[in-house]
N, C-alpha and C positions, 0 to 999 in steps of 0.2 A: 051838402058839404058841411053844414053846421053839425048835423047828427054824426057824420063820419068823424069830424074833428073831436067832438066831445067824447065819443066812445073811445077813440084812440088815446086821448089824454088820460082818461080814467084807467084804461088798461095799463098804460105805461107807468102811471103813478103807483098803481098796486104792485106792478113788477118791481119798481124801485124800492118800495117800502118792505114788501114781504120777501121776494126772492133775493134782492140785493142785500137786505139785512141778514138773511139766512146765510148767504155766501160769506159775508164779512165775519159772521160768528164761526163758521166752519173753518176759516183760515186763521182765526185768531188775530184779525186786524186790530191794531191799537192795544193789544195785550202786552204787558211788560214795559210799556212806554219806550219802545225802541227809538233812539234818535235817528233822524233821516239823514241820508248822505248830504243833503243841502247844508246841514250843520256840521257833520263830522268831517266833510271834505270841502268845506267852503273855500273857494279860491277867488271870488270876486269877478269871475268871467263866465263860467258855465255852471258851477255849483253856487247858487245864490238863493237863500230862502225867500219865498214869495208868499204874501198873504193869499188866502184862499180865493177871494174875488179876482185878484190879478192873475193868479195861475189858472183859474177857470177860464178867464178871457183868453189867455194864451192857448190853453189846451183845446178849447172848443173851436176857436178860430183856425187853429192848425189842422185839426182832424176834419173839419167841415169842408173847407175849400169849395169846389163846385160839385162835389160828390153827391150830397143828398138832394141836389136839384137835378143834375144831369142824369143820375141813375134812374129815378122814377120816370123821368121823361122818356128815356130810352126803352124802359120796360113796359111803358104804357100800352104798347101794341098788344099785350096779352090781356088787357083790361085792368080796371082799378082794384078789383077784389084780390087777385093773386099778389099784386104788389103790396096791398095793405096787410095781408096776412103774413107775408114774408118780413115786412118792416116790423110788425108787432112781435111776432114769434122770434124772428132773428135778433131783434134788438135786445129783448129781455134775456133770452136763453143762449144766444150766440155772442153777439157783439158786446153787450155789457159785461159778460163774464170774461171775454177775451181782453178787453181794454183794462178792466179792473185787475185781472190776473197779471197782465204784462207789467202794469205799474207796480203792483205789490211785490212781484218777484224781483223787479229791478231795484227797488229801494232796499231789499234784503240782500242785494248783490252790489252794493256801493254805487248804485245808480248806473250800472253797466247795461249794455243793450242785450237784446234777445240772443245775439250771437255768443256773447260771453256766458249767458245762462246755459246755452246749449253745450258749450265747451266744458263747463263745470258739472253738468248734470246728465248729459247724454254721451257725447264722445268729443274729444278735443278736435279731431280732424273734421268733424261736422261744422265746427265754427267757421273755418275758412270757406267751406261751401256755402254756408248761409250768408256770410258777409259779402261774398262775390255776387250772389243772387240778389241780396238786398241792395247792394250798391248799384247794380244794373237797373233794378226796379226804380230806385231813387233818381237815376239819370232820366228814366222815362217820365217820372213825375215832374222833375225840374223842366225837362223839355216841353212837356205838355202845358204846364201852368205858365211857363214863360211865353209860349205862343198865345195862350188865352189872354194873358195880361197885355201883351204887346198889341194884339188885335183889338182889345177893348180900348186901349189908349190911341191906337193908330188913326191919324186923321190928317188930311192934307187940304190945302185951299182949292185944289183942282175941282171945279164944278161944285164946290161946297159940299162934297160928299165924303164919307169914310170909305175905306177899302171894301166894306161889306154893303155899301149902298145906302147906309143910314146917314143922317145929318152929321157932318164932320164936327159941328159945334158940340154935340153931346159927347162924343169921344174925347175931344179936347177938354171939355169941362170935367169929365171923370179923371183924366190925367192930372189936371191942375189940382183938384181936390185931394187926390192921392199924394201928390208931392207935398202939399201943405200939411197933410195928415202926418206924414213922417216927421216933419219938423216939429209939429206939436208934440208928438210922442217923445222926442228927444228932450224937449223942454220939461215935459211931464216927468220923465225919468230923473232928471237932475233935481227937480223940485222935491220929489218924494224921497229919493235915496241919498241926496247930498245936502239938501236944505231941510229935510225932515218935515216938510209941509204935511199937515194932517191929511189923511186919505180922503175924508169927506170933502174938505175944501178943494183939494186937488182934483177930485172927480167932478165936482160941480164946475170948476173952472175949465177942466178938460172937455166936458160935454158942451159947455158954452163955446169953447174954441172950435169944436167940431161943427156946430151950427154956423158959426161965423165963417169958417173956411168953406163950407158948402155954399153959403150965400155969395161969397167972393168968387168961388170957382165957377158957379153957374153964370156969372156975369163978366168975369175976367179970365180968359183962357188963351194966353198968347202962344202956347206950345202946340204947333201943328206939325208933328213929325210923322214919318212913315212907320209902318210896322217894323221894318228892318232896323231903323234907327232906335226905336223903343226897345227892341231886342237887345241891342248893345248896351243901352242905358240901364235896363233892368239887370243885365248881367253884371255890370260894374257895381250896381247897388247891392245885389245879394252876395257878391264876392266879399264886399266890405262888411255887410251885415252878419255874415256867417262866422266872423272872427271877433266881432265887437262884444264886450261884456253884455250879458243879457239884460242887465238893469238899465242900460243906456237906450236900447231900442226894442229888443224882443219883448220883454215884459210890458213896458208901457204901451207900445203900439198895439199889441194883442189885447191888452186890457181895454184900451180905448176902442179897438175894433169891436169888442163885445157889446159896446153900447149901440153901435150900428146894427149889430145882430139883433139886440133886444128891440130896437126901433123897428127893424124889419118884421120881427115876429108880431109886434103890437099892431103894426099897419096891416099885416096879413089877417090877424084875428079880427080886427075891426072890419076889414073887408068881408070876411066870411060871415061874421055875426050880423053885420048891417045889411049885406045883400043876400046872404044865405041862399045862393042859387042852387037849384036842383041839378045834379049831374044828368045830362041828357043821354039816355041809353043809346040813341042813334049816333051820337058823335063820340061818346066815350062809354062803351059797354062795360058791364061788371066783369064779364069773362068773354074773351074773344076766341078762345080755343087753345089747345095744347101745341098746335103748330100754326105758324103764320107765314104766308108767302108774301114777300115784299121785294123791293129793289135789291136787297142784299141776299136774296135766295130764300130757302126754307129756314125758318127760325123755330127752334124747339124750346118750349117752356123750361124743360130740364135739359141742359143745365144753364141756359142763357139767362133766365130770370135771376139766378143766384150769383152770377158774375156781373150782371149789369147793375143791379141794385146792391151796391157794395157799402158805401159810407152810411147809407140809411139803415143798414141791418148789421153787417159785419165787414170790416175792411182790414187787411193786413197792414196797411200804412199806419193805422192807429197804434199797433203794437210798437212800431218804430218811434212814434211820437211819445207814447207813454213811457217807454224804456230809454228814450234818448234825451229829450229836453225836459219833459214834465217831472220825471223822477229826480232830476238834479235840482229841482226848485221846490219840491214838496216840503212844506214847513213841518207838518206832523202827519202821522199815519191816518188819523181820523179824517183828514181831508181827501184821502184816496177814493173813498166811495162816492161822494158827491161830484168830484172832479172827473173821475174815469167812468164809473157806471152811470152817474147822472148826466155827464156830458154826452155819452152815447145815446141815452134815451131822449135827450133834448134834440139830438140830430134826427131821431126817429120822428119827432113832432114836425121838424122842418120838412122831412120827406112826405108826411101826410099832407101838410100845407101845400106842397108842390103838386100832389095829386088833385087837390081842390082847384089849384090854379090851372092845371091842364084842362079840366073840364070846361072852365069858363073861357080860357084862352081860345079853345077850338070854336066856341060859339061866337066870340067877338073878333075872330080873325087874326089873333096874335099867334102865328105858327112859324115864324122865321127864326128858328134856332132856339136853343135852350134859354138864353137870356131873354129873348122876346116872349117866349111862352110863360116863363115864370114872372117876370116883371110886368108884362102886359096883362096877364090873367089877374094878378092881384090888384094892379092899378085900376083895371076896368071894374073890378068888384067895388073898390073904394069909390070910384066915380059914379057907380050905380046907386049909392046911398044918397037920399035927398039932402041937398045942401052941400055935398062934397063934389059936385060935378066938375068944378074947376081945378081940382087937385090932381087930376090924372097925370099930367106931364111931370109935376113935382114928385109924385110918388114913383113914377117910372124911373126918373133919374136917381132917386134915393135907392131904389132896389138894384139898379145896375151898378151903382157905386158900391153897395154892400157886397154884391156878387164879386166885383173886381177886388175889393179888400180881402175877401176870403181867399181868392186865388193868390194874391200877393203874399198873404200870411203863410199859406201852405208852401209857397215857393221858397220863402225865407227859411222856414223850418226844415224843409226837405234838404236844402243846401247845407245847413248846420248838421243835420243827421248824417249826410254823406261824409262830412268831415269826421264825425265820430266813428263811423264805420271804417273809413280808411285808416284811422289811427289804431283802432282795435284789431285790425287785420294783422298788424305787426307786433302785437303784444302777446306775451305768454299768459296762460290762465291766471287771473288774479293780479296781474301786473298793471301798474298805472304808467302813463306817459312820463311822469317826472322821475320814475325809477329806472328808465332806460339809459344805459351808459354806452352801449355799442354805437359807434359813429353812424353807420348806415341806418340802423333802426331809429336812432335818435333824430336823424333828418326826416325819416318817413313819418314820425309821429308829431313833428313840429307843425302846429297849425298855420304858421306864417311862411315857412321855408320849404315845405315839402314840394317836390316837383310835380305832383299830380293833383288834380282838383276835379270835382264833379263838373265844374263849368267847362273844362277843356273837352269833355265828352258830351255834355248835355246840350250846349248851344249849337254845335254842328248838327246834333240830332233833332233840334227843335224845328228845323226846316224840313226834316225828313221823317218825323216821328209817325206821320200818318201811314207810312209804309208798313210799320210793325205795330201800330197802335192796337190792332185786333188782339194782340197777345196780352195787353195790359190788364184787362179784367181778370183773366185766368191767373196771370202771374201775381196779381194783388191778392187774390183769394188763396193761392198757394201759400203766400206769405202769412195769411191769417191761420191756415191750417198748421203751419210750422210754429207760429206763435203759440197756438193752443197746445201743441205737442210739447214745446219747451217748458211752459208753465206747469203742465201736467206732470212732466218728468221731475221737476223740482219739488212740486207738492208731494209726490210719491216718496222722494228721497227724504223729505222733511217730515214724513209721517202725517201729512194733512190730507184732507178729502180731495181726491183728484177725479172722482167718478163723474162729476158733472161736466168734465171736459171730454169724456170719451166719445159720446155721440156727436157733439158739434165738430170735434176734430175729424172723426171718421167721415162724417157727411161732407165737410169741406174738402177733404182729400178726394173723395169720390167725385164731387162737383168739378174740382180742378182737373183731375185726370181725364174725365169725360169731355170737358170743354177743350182742353188742349188737344185731345185726340181728334175731335171734330175739326178744330182749326187746321191741324196738320193734314187731315184727309181732304178738306176743302182746298187748301193751298196746293196740294199735290195735283188735284184735279185741274186747277188753273195752269199749273206748269205743264201738265200733259196736253192741255189744249193748245199749247204753243204760243200763248199771248202774255207770258209773264215777264215782268221786269225783275229787279233784284229783290223786291219786297217779298213775294211768295217764297223764294228760296230762303231768305232770312227767317221768315216765320216758321218754315218747316224745320230748319236747323235749331233755332232757339226753342221752339215748342217741344221738339223731341228731347232736347237737353233738360228742359224743365220737368218733363215727365220722369226722366231718369232720376233727377234730383229729388223729386217728390217720393219716388219709390225707395231711394236710399235712406232718406231721412225718416220715412215712415217705418222702415224696418228697424233702424237704430232706435227710434223713439219708442216704438211698441216693445222692443226688447228691454229697454230701460224701465218702462212702465210696468212690465210684467215681472221684472226682477229688480226692484228698487234697491239702491245702496243706502246704507245708513248715512245720515247727514254728517256724522263725524268723519266719514271717508272723503267728504268733499271739502276742498280748500276754499273756504269763503274768504 
């Protein structure tokens, strides 16, 4: 595990320095000292300049979520070597370029989303298609992460157990710490942005407050609510959080969350370096085969590996974050590379650490779900170091808390992104919400009064998302392919190098279409067997529509790339 981790870090570091640096020079990042939208459109709510460490905390916490942990765990059935290769190659040449490109394109389009970039550089009608698709994908994200957070918090006094059979005390402890964490973030935001407390002092006090709230939460946790109750409470929280100014909650909470991340990475590295266990070929082989037969049927390495390992290599959700919240807070263009490209590669490191944890978790018996595999594997490694034997439970709780914090951060960000998407759907190309005079459209773009909300669809879906969750991996990677296509179209129109997008874009479209076709085929088989509920029918319909959407946008995108317009023809 130690050799695997060191080689991976060295490869990713070289990718950041050499390939990431070359990409920045090809695009002319930071040339001409272009002011960012955070300054030119500052409104104190969504457009707020953030210092690089704070924005890095928000960006990484938002894109990470549970993805770089659950993805490698799900793909581990093919062996650790295919997953490692995809994480390293995908992160450097696919995901890093995708995230960096989406952020750079967005700051050159007034901080607008990928949908707006498509309307200005591909075809206006494609914008509505993309936004509808993205909005539906975000509903799945909100539903999934809401269910994960609620299940992590859910605990009752009945039999002293949580709904998953684990100790109720641990779930209640994580919930208590998370509540206190939100309150600390609000205080931190007021201290930095209203009292102008120096960042170093605020950070030291903030980290100290995190340690204190963890100590309190592990010993005082009075909230023993069911998963359903937590679903309602989480829904209320993210409804409010999605419209509050980013400096009050989003920026400070995500910045403080990054310290949990760094603590988790340090704990993991200490465990791997101190215990440096060898991956047992019998329990976790390097390569298990191109096809695997398990309880879910026959699993093919292509395309399943490339849709399962998403956030650890490339994920369409990242383009929504980069062009949704991050671009509206970027202080200067030179911050784009470390935040977007560097953030993606840091996520790759987390994916590799997860692989190391899987190998040791299988040996030590931690196999009860993704949280137990990741937290249990790393905590067991730390406990295997002489003198650290008594730290296993503390480390386990810290890692579960961090996992939950990631999910809550992604949940908050996804809800805000859904608000942006809904607003942009009603806007003309290049138009801002404040410019809308028409009564109906003005109502639709109002963040407080609009009659529709992602929550209205997401939370009913949270109890039923398992029925269509099989589509999420493919839908997310289709989003990545479209994001690559949109940025490539803009770069072509702007006269910049777009060639490095062509292979990743084509590959992800192929992966997506193949994956969706397999899903539709399998679900039709279930329907034909006569044992289907509504889930297989929904997956067939939605999967078929996604294939059609992929083909339409691919044709339009390739047509634009092949015959780019001059940038003067585009209304920026």
